[in-house]
C-alpha positions in Angstrom: -51.4 -63.6 -72.6 -51.7 -62.0 -77.0 -48.5 -63.1 -79.0 -46.1 -60.8 -80.3 -47.0 -62.1 -83.9 -50.8 -61.6 -83.2 -50.3 -57.5 -83.4 -50.6 -56.5 -87.3 -49.2 -53.2 -87.5 -51.2 -52.6 -90.7 -54.3 -53.0 -88.7 -53.0 -50.3 -85.3 -51.9 -47.9 -88.8 -54.7 -45.4 -87.6 -53.2 -46.0 -83.7 -49.6 -45.9 -84.4 -49.6 -42.0 -83.2 -50.5 -42.8 -80.4 -48.9 -45.9 -79.4 -45.3 -47.1 -77.8 -43.7 -50.1 -77.0 -41.5 -51.2 -74.8 -38.8 -54.5 -74.8 -39.0 -56.2 -71.4 -34.9 -56.7 -70.4 -33.6 -59.0 -67.9 -36.9 -60.2 -66.7 -37.9 -56.5 -66.0 -35.0 -54.9 -64.1 -34.7 -53.0 -66.9 -37.5 -51.8 -70.4 -36.2 -50.3 -73.7 -38.9 -48.4 -75.8 -38.6 -49.6 -79.3 -41.1 -47.1 -80.2 -42.9 -44.0 -79.4 -45.5 -43.0 -81.8 -45.3 -39.2 -83.4 -48.6 -37.4 -81.0 -46.8 -38.9 -78.2 -43.5 -37.6 -78.6 -45.8 -34.4 -79.3 -47.8 -34.5 -75.9 -44.5 -35.3 -73.5 -41.9 -32.9 -76.1 -39.2 -36.0 -76.8 -38.7 -39.0 -78.8 -37.1 -42.2 -76.4 -37.0 -44.4 -78.9 -34.5 -47.3 -78.2 -33.8 -45.6 -75.3 -33.3 -48.3 -72.0 -35.8 -46.9 -68.5 -32.0 -47.5 -66.3 -30.4 -44.4 -69.0 -32.6 -42.0 -66.7 -33.1 -43.5 -63.8 -32.9 -39.9 -62.4 -35.6 -38.9 -64.9 -38.6 -37.6 -62.3 -40.9 -40.3 -64.8 -38.6 -43.1 -63.8 -41.5 -44.3 -62.0 -43.0 -45.6 -64.7 -40.9 -48.8 -64.7 -42.6 -49.8 -62.1 -46.0 -49.6 -63.3 -44.4 -52.2 -66.0 -43.6 -54.1 -63.7 -47.3 -54.5 -62.7 -47.8 -54.6 -65.8 -45.8 -58.3 -65.7 -46.6 -59.3 -62.4 -50.6 -59.2 -63.6 -50.2 -60.7 -66.9 -52.4 -58.3 -68.0 -54.0 -55.5 -69.3 -53.6 -51.7 -66.9 -55.1 -48.8 -67.6 -53.8 -45.5 -66.0 -54.8 -42.4 -66.0 -52.0 -39.9 -65.0 -50.6 -36.3 -65.8 -47.2 -35.4 -67.8 -46.2 -33.5 -65.0 -43.1 -36.2 -65.1 -42.5 -34.3 -67.7 -43.1 -30.5 -67.6 -46.6 -30.7 -68.7 -48.7 -31.2 -65.8 -51.8 -29.6 -67.4 -51.6 -32.6 -69.5 -54.1 -35.4 -69.1 -53.3 -39.2 -70.3 -55.3 -42.0 -70.2 -53.3 -45.4 -71.1 -54.3 -48.8 -71.3 -50.9 -51.3 -71.3 -51.0 -54.5 -73.2 -48.5 -57.4 -72.5 -47.0 -59.1 -75.4 -45.4 -62.7 -75.2 -42.8 -64.3 -77.5 -42.9 -67.5 -79.9 -42.9 -69.7 -76.7 -44.9 -67.7 -74.6 -42.8 -66.0 -71.8 -43.5 -62.3 -71.3 -41.5 -60.4 -73.7 -43.0 -56.6 -75.0 -45.9 -53.9 -73.5 -47.9 -52.3 -75.7 -49.0 -49.0 -74.0 -52.1 -46.9 -76.1 -51.8 -43.7 -74.7 -54.4 -40.5 -75.6 -54.9 -36.8 -73.5 -58.2 -36.4 -72.1 
């Protein structure tokens, strides 16, 4: 599992609009959005930077926390392909790769996701 320090934002520069980063809270009991790229904000119609998943537990996208927990359980990459119906954009399809990132101690700390419409 790569460490957070191994990720160089400058290397992701061109991908930044298509990336979001999640902090893992309480061993996966919750997640907070650390960063949400501009293309993702545009595709879903809202910016969730700094939001916690638990803040929107009744939102139709709350199922996504289960996907994040699956990434944690695998401790490896996961690919998803879904529509954005939970954001009232059911005709927008996205493909995502989710990657777990470790902290300095090697413990799972973040998930980085690159998402693209198809």
